[in-house]
Structure formats: C-alpha cells, structure tokens
N, C-alpha and C positions, 0 to 999 in steps of 0.2 A: 274557325279563323283565328281563335285565340292561340297565342304562342306560336304564331307562324313566322318562320325565318324570312327576313327581308334580304334584298340584294346587299344591304350594308352589313349584314351579318347580325344585326340586332333583332331581338324577338319582340313581337307585338304583345302588348298587355291588354289591349282592347280589341274587340268587344269581350266582355266577361260572360262566362256561362250564366244562364238565367233560368232559374227553376221555379220562379214565382215571385211574389212581392218581396221587395228589398226595403228595409226600414231606412236605409240611407238616402233613398230617392224620395225626397220630401219637397213640399212647396218651398221651404226655406232654401233647399239646394237650388231649385229652379230659379228662384229670386236672386240668389247670390250670383249665379252664372249669368243671368240677364243683366245684373248690375255691373258685372265686369265688362260686358260688351258695351253698355252705355258709356262706361268710362273710357273706352277706346273709340267713342264717337258714333256707334251704331245707335239707331233709334230705340226708344223705350218700347216695350211690349205692352201695349195698352189694350189692344183689341183681343177679345176672347178667341177668335179664330187664329190669330198670330200665336197666342199663348199655347193653344192646343197643338199647333204645328211645332212650336219650339219644344214643348215637352216630349212630343213624339220623336223629334229628331234627336234630342239629348238622349232619350232612352235607346234609340237605334245605335247611337255611337257607343253607349256604355255596355249594352247587353246584346248577346245573340238572341235572335227570335227562337222561340221554342221549337218551330218547325225546322229550323236551319241547323239545330245541334246535331253533331255526329258522335 
C-alpha cells in the first residue's frame, strides 16, 4: 500500500515497509502521540488495555504487517 497513488495525485507515505523491530517506535513516541491527543481534548490513556490498543493502532498506521507485504 505504500507509495500508492491517490485520486488527488499524491502518493502515500504510510504505512511503511516493516521488516522487524524499529528503534524509532519507542515508549516515548507512544507517550508523545498520546500527549498530543490529550492536548486536543481526547482522554488520557491510563488503562493498560487502552494503551495496548493504542500502540497496536499506531503501529498499524505506521507499518505494513509482515504478511501483507508484496
């Protein structure tokens, strides 16, 4: 899906190819993105189940799943 041309003519940058662990995907990154959402009025991510779901969702946005790569 990466670099797919959209109707507007723009090419997508995300999701990125994902071949394994990425040192940029840290707890600090997750905390920073969560803090931005709180700044826009979204609730804090305090529950461990919400945190796990948030990390999974952020990872899904950033990276192609290994089994979906072509």
